[in-house]
KEPA-410303 format. One record per residue (C-alpha): residue number from 1; residue in one letter; x, y, z. Coordinates in steps of 0.1 Angstrom, whole numbers, always signed. Example, Ala and Ser with C-alpha at 12.3 -4.5 7.8 and 13.67 -1.06 7.14 Angstrom:
<atoms>
> 1, A, +123, -45, +78
> 2, S, +137, -11, +71
</atoms>
This chain:
<atoms>
> 1, X, -613, +218, +264
> 2, X, -619, +253, +276
> 3, X, -610, +268, +242
> 4, X, -637, +247, +226
> 5, X, -665, +265, +245
> 6, X, -673, +291, +218
> 7, X, -675, +263, +192
> 8, X, -700, +244, +214
> 9, X, -721, +275, +220
> 10, X, -728, +282, +183
> 11, X, -765, +280, +173
> 12, X, -772, +262, +151
> 13, X, -746, +237, +162
> 14, X, -716, +229, +141
> 15, X, -716, +194, +128
> 16, X, -681, +192, +113
> 17, X, -649, +208, +125
> 18, X, -621, +208, +101
> 19, X, -586, +210, +117
> 20, X, -559, +223, +95
> 21, X, -526, +214, +111
> 22, X, -502, +234, +89
> 23, X, -483, +218, +61
> 24, X, -492, +183, +72
> 25, X, -520, +165, +89
> 26, X, -517, +167, +126
> 27, X, -536, +141, +147
> 28, X, -563, +154, +171
> 29, X, -559, +144, +207
> 30, X, -583, +115, +215
> 31, X, -597, +133, +245
> 32, X, -606, +163, +224
> 33, X, -620, +141, +197
> 34, X, -642, +123, +222
> 35, X, -654, +156, +238
> 36, X, -664, +169, +204
> 37, X, -681, +136, +195
> 38, X, -702, +137, +227
> 39, X, -714, +172, +215
> 40, X, -723, +157, +181
> 41, X, -694, +173, +163
> 42, X, -671, +153, +139
> 43, X, -635, +165, +138
> 44, X, -615, +159, +106
> 45, X, -578, +166, +107
> 46, X, -560, +175, +75
> 47, X, -533, +199, +62
> 48, X, -544, +236, +62
> 49, X, -547, +238, +24
> 50, X, -570, +208, +23
> 51, X, -590, +221, +52
> 52, X, -596, +255, +34
> 53, X, -607, +238, +2
> 54, X, -630, +214, +21
> 55, X, -645, +242, +41
> 56, X, -654, +261, +9
> 57, X, -671, +230, -5
> 58, X, -691, +222, +26
> 59, X, -701, +258, +32
> 60, X, -713, +260, -4
> 61, X, -735, +230, +4
> 62, X, -749, +248, +34
> 63, X, -734, +223, +58
> 64, X, -728, +234, +94
> 65, X, -690, +235, +92
> 66, X, -662, +253, +111
> 67, X, -625, +253, +107
> 68, X, -595, +257, +131
> 69, X, -565, +265, +110
> 70, X, -528, +267, +116
> 71, X, -513, +293, +92
> 72, X, -488, +282, +65
> 73, X, -459, +305, +58
</atoms>
């Protein structure tokens, strides 16, 4: 939860966090998901490629989006 502090401090607040879990979708821990939901942030897990593409689309729509990405070799 400590590592989420910078995300929660952004102004204006992020509304969507895309989590790119590498080559496959990785589930987000329910406690982390609940913590983010309480802050008004929806977390969407997906593979990293999909997260990058989705980020580009949402950013182009001026949505308040952030991404946490695991690199793919």
